[in-house]
N, C-alpha and C positions, 0 to 999 in steps of 0.2 A: 554959438559954435562952441561957448565953453558949456553949456549943459551936454550939448552931447559929449563933447569930450568926459565929463565927469560919468554922465550914464555908461559910456564905454571900460573905464579904470572902474566902476563898481562890479561889469560885467565880468571884466578879466577876473578881480577879486573873487569873485562867487566861483571861478572856472578853477582858479586856483586853489580853492578849499574844495573843493571837489575831487582836482586831480591826489590832489597831498591826502585823499581820506582813500581813495582807489589805490594809490600807491600803497599805505599803510597797511591795505587789505592783502594784497601784494605780497608784502613781504610779509605778514603774517602766516600766508598759508604754509611757505616752506618749512619753517621749523614744528607745527601743529603736525605737518603730514609725515616729517621725521619723529617725532616723539610717536603716534600713532604704529608707525613700521613695526620701530622695535619694541613697540606693546605686543604687537598680533606676533612679531616674531617668539619672542619672550613667552608667549602664551603655548602656541607652538610645540615650541621644542618642550615646554615643561607639561603639557595636556599628555593623559593618562590615556589612553585606547581602550576601551570596556566593549566586548560584542557578547551580548546576550544571546546565549543557547539554552532553548527549550530543554529542562527537566527529562531524561526518558521516562520512560511508564515504572512506578515502582512498583513492585510488588503486591497484591491487594487495595491497589489506587486504579487500575484501570479501569474506566467507564465504559461500559459494554456498549450502551448508543451512540458513541464516538466512534467505533472502530470500523474502518471503511471496508464497504461491502466486499470489494475485491481481494481485502482477506483474508473472510469466509470463502471466498469462490476459490481461492489459491489452495487454500488447504482441503475441499472438497477434490480438486483436482488432483492434486497430489495423492489421494487415495484411492482417486479412479486409476490412476495411471497403476499402481499398485496390483488392486484386484480386477482390473477390466479387461485387459492386454498380459499374458501369462502363456508360458509353455510349463509341460509338467515338471519338468526338474526344476525349475526357479520358482514353481508357485508359491510349494512352502515357506521359502523362505521372503516372498513380496508379502502374502499374506498376514506373517507373524509381524512385519513392518509395520503393515498398515496397523494391524490389532492393536497398535502402541498408539496409536491418535484417538482411542477409546476409551470414556472413564469407563469405572467399574459397572455404573448404572447404564451405559448399553453394551458392554461384552458380551453377555448373555444372547442377545440380539445376533451381532454378529458372528459370535460363534455358533447359533443355531445353523445362519442361511448360506456361511463363506466356510469357516472351518471345517464345521462336520459336515457338511453336503457337498460345496461347489469344489473345496480345494481335495478331498476323498475321492471324488469321483472324479476329477483331473488327474490324479495319481494313479488310482488303480484302472482310469481306462483311456492309457497316453491321452490326453485329451488338450491342444493347445485354444487359446481365444483369443480375438482381436474384438476392440470394442471403439466404436468412432463416434463421440458424441455431438450431435448437433444440436442442440437445447441446451442452455441453462437458464434457469431461473432462481431469486433466490425473494424471499418473504421476511423482512424486519418484523419482529412480535415484540411483546409489550415486555420493557424492562431493558431491553435492547439486544436479546437474544436472535437468531438469526436459523433460518431455515434455507437449504441451499438444495436441487434439486438438480440431475444431470442426468439427461435424457441421451441414448444413443443407438446405436444399431451396433450388436455384438454377434459375432458367428464364431462358431466353435467347428476346430478341426481336429477329425481322429483318421488317423493312418495317414495321412494329407488327403484325405477326403473334406471338400470344405460341407459344412451343414448349411442349411435352410438359414439366413438371417431370423433373427430375433430383435423385436423391440426390447428395449429395459430402462427402468425408472429409476435411479440411485437416489434417494432422499439423508441428508443427512441435518440432522437438528446441533447446533453450535453454543456452548457455553464458554466463558471464558473462566479459564483453572489458573494454576497457580506459572506465572510469567519466570522465564530463566533466559539466558543469554541466547541470543540467537530468534527469540520469540517473546517482544516485549508484551504481545498481547494473552499469551498462555492458551490460545483459541484450542479447544477439545470436545472431543463428541461427545454428545449424551442422548442420542438417539440415533436410530438408522434403520430404512425399510429399504427393501428391492422388489419392483414389481415389474411384471411382464406388461411389454405394453406400451404405445406410445404415450407421451403427457398429453394428460387431460387438460391442462391450462395454457395460455400464450406463454410461451418461453420469451427471453431476452432477443430481440432483433440479431440475427446471426453475424452481423459487421460488430454489433457492442461483444456479444459472448467471444466472438473467436478472438479478442484481446485475453483470454482468463485464460485459452486450450494451452499455453505453452507458456506460465510465469515465469519471470525472468528469475524472481525472489523463491526463496523455497521459504516455507513456512511451517515451523514444528512446532511440539507442546512443551509440555512438561519434560523435565528430565529423562523419564522412561522412552519419550518418544522423541529424542535427538538424533537415534538413527539413520530416523522413515524417511530424513528427506534425498538426504544421499540415496536411495534408493528406491527412489518414486519416479524416474523416468520408467516410461512402459518398456518391456521388454518386445524386440524384433524378431 
């Protein structure tokens, strides 16, 4: 009987020791939680918020192969809005505005086909024109340059009499010129061709090309081209 009592007392002592240990841990956690809470509050109040914003392109540092396709397509569409749909009373202003998108190396080609031919005919014969673009194609070239070809159906109107519709394709070769405020890329035309007839190669699917026909962001080029964007909507 005495042995059982001794065993029971030893068991009670062990439980007492374990009870004191767990009581000590439970009492210790309260000051630790309080100290950690105060520490993180002080860290939060004293922290500085740093927001990293990407730097805008710097003149002379734009990598041409990093420019998205839509930027080239938007620029080509702006030009087409100016020279594709016009009335004889507004044609000269639109064609001169579109001319501002071209570098000196491409101006001669533009003047030959547009300023000295298309524009003069429109003014002298009182011709209006509308153009509906049905396909858009972009080819990225070596070094990041791009060529955008827009094909559509144009119809000339003389004395309110519509002439037969014609398929026409405009191709623009783009390079990066000096960027400025409003156009961080400085996209400019350094090559231009116009060809009658439907597009020879497969275009971008219509659903994809339609995203670019009415661009929300207007892209202009160097300082001489700043006024072009405001006038790039088609004349109705």
